[in-house]
C-alpha positions in Angstrom: -70.5 11.8 -3.4 -68.0 13.6 -1.3 -70.5 14.3 1.4 -71.4 10.7 1.8 -67.9 9.6 2.0 -67.4 12.4 4.5 -70.3 11.3 6.5 -69.1 7.8 6.5 -65.8 8.2 7.6 -66.7 11.0 10.3 -66.9 8.6 13.3 -63.6 7.0 12.4 -62.1 10.6 11.7 -63.5 11.7 15.1 -62.1 8.5 16.9 -58.6 9.3 15.5 -58.8 12.9 16.7 -59.7 11.8 20.0 -57.2 9.3 20.3 -54.5 11.7 19.2 -55.7 14.2 21.6 -55.2 11.8 24.4 -51.9 10.7 23.2 -50.6 14.3 23.4 -52.1 14.7 26.8 -50.4 11.4 27.9 -47.1 12.7 26.4 -47.6 15.9 28.4 -48.4 14.2 31.8 -45.6 12.0 31.4 -43.0 14.5 30.9 -44.3 16.6 33.8 -44.2 13.4 36.0 -40.9 12.6 35.1 -39.7 16.4 35.6 -41.5 16.0 39.1 -39.8 12.9 40.2 -36.4 14.0 39.0 -36.7 17.3 40.7 -37.8 15.8 43.9 -34.8 13.2 43.8 -32.4 16.2 43.3 -34.0 18.0 46.3 -33.8 14.7 48.5 -30.0 14.5 47.5 -29.0 18.0 47.7 -26.8 17.5 50.7 -25.2 14.5 49.1 -24.5 16.4 46.1 -23.3 19.2 48.1 -20.7 16.9 49.7 -19.7 15.4 46.2 -19.0 18.6 45.1 -17.2 19.9 48.2 -15.0 16.8 47.7 -14.0 17.9 44.1 -16.7 16.2 41.9 -17.0 18.2 38.5 -20.2 19.5 37.4 -20.2 17.1 34.6 -19.9 14.1 37.0 -23.1 15.5 38.9 -24.7 16.1 35.7 -24.0 12.5 34.7 -25.2 11.1 38.0 -28.7 12.7 37.9 -28.9 12.0 34.2 -28.1 8.4 34.8 -31.1 8.0 37.1 -33.3 9.6 34.8 -32.2 7.3 32.2 -32.6 4.3 34.1 -36.1 5.2 35.0 -36.8 6.2 31.3 -35.8 2.6 30.0 -38.0 0.7 32.8 -40.8 3.2 31.7 -40.4 2.4 28.0 -40.2 -1.3 28.6 -43.2 -1.5 30.8 -45.1 0.9 28.1 -44.1 -1.4 25.2 -45.3 -4.4 27.0 -48.7 -2.7 27.7 -48.9 -1.5 24.1 -48.0 -5.1 22.6 -50.8 -6.3 24.9 -53.4 -4.0 23.9 -53.1 -4.4 20.5 -55.9 -6.6 20.1 -58.0 -3.9 21.5 -57.0 -1.4 18.9 -57.2 -3.6 16.1 -60.8 -2.8 15.4 -59.8 0.9 15.2 -57.4 0.6 12.5 -58.2 0.6 8.8 -55.6 -1.0 6.7 -52.8 -0.8 9.1 -51.3 -3.5 11.2 -51.7 -3.0 15.1 -48.3 -4.5 15.4 -46.2 -1.9 13.4 -42.6 -1.9 14.5 -41.8 1.5 13.1 -44.5 3.3 15.0 -43.5 1.2 18.3 -39.8 2.4 17.7 -40.9 5.9 16.9 -43.1 6.4 19.9 -40.5 4.8 22.3 -37.9 7.2 20.9 -40.1 10.2 21.3 -40.9 9.1 24.9 -37.3 8.5 25.6 -36.2 12.0 24.2 -38.7 13.8 26.3 -37.9 12.0 29.3 -34.2 12.6 29.0 -35.0 16.3 28.3 -37.4 16.3 31.4 -34.5 15.0 33.6 -32.0 17.3 32.2 -33.5 20.2 33.9 -33.3 19.0 37.5 -29.6 17.8 36.4 -28.6 20.9 35.4 -30.0 22.4 38.6 -28.2 19.8 40.6 -24.9 20.5 38.6 -25.1 24.1 39.7 -25.6 23.7 43.5 -23.2 25.6 45.7 -21.5 23.0 48.0 -21.7 25.5 51.0 -25.6 26.4 50.7 -26.1 22.6 50.1 -24.4 21.6 53.1 -26.2 24.2 55.3 -29.6 22.8 54.2 -28.8 19.7 56.2 
């Protein structure tokens, strides 16, 4: 009987493993993408950050500036992602067993995890921007 039950659930189990793998891959790609965008933004704004620091801006102010940009991008991405997820619930309904496709706990937890990963991915370039030497930044212009 156990073998029959295992064979019956094999397709659903394989589908859930595949979807979980794609979800982890999407999370990794999202964090790499956010890190890349933030690192590029910091590289483009290095002279501006150097001028700010030369005029007396503290490291915390520069950190706040770059993290604010990352946070705004994160909020926009999470909002667009939630809208897309809500729109695709009808497609996923056939894969779910005894679980609602419109589970607010899962949506909230996913948005929180993505926001945390995005904030962490934007923290590294922000920390690098806060440690820019103003003289070297002004020389690169």
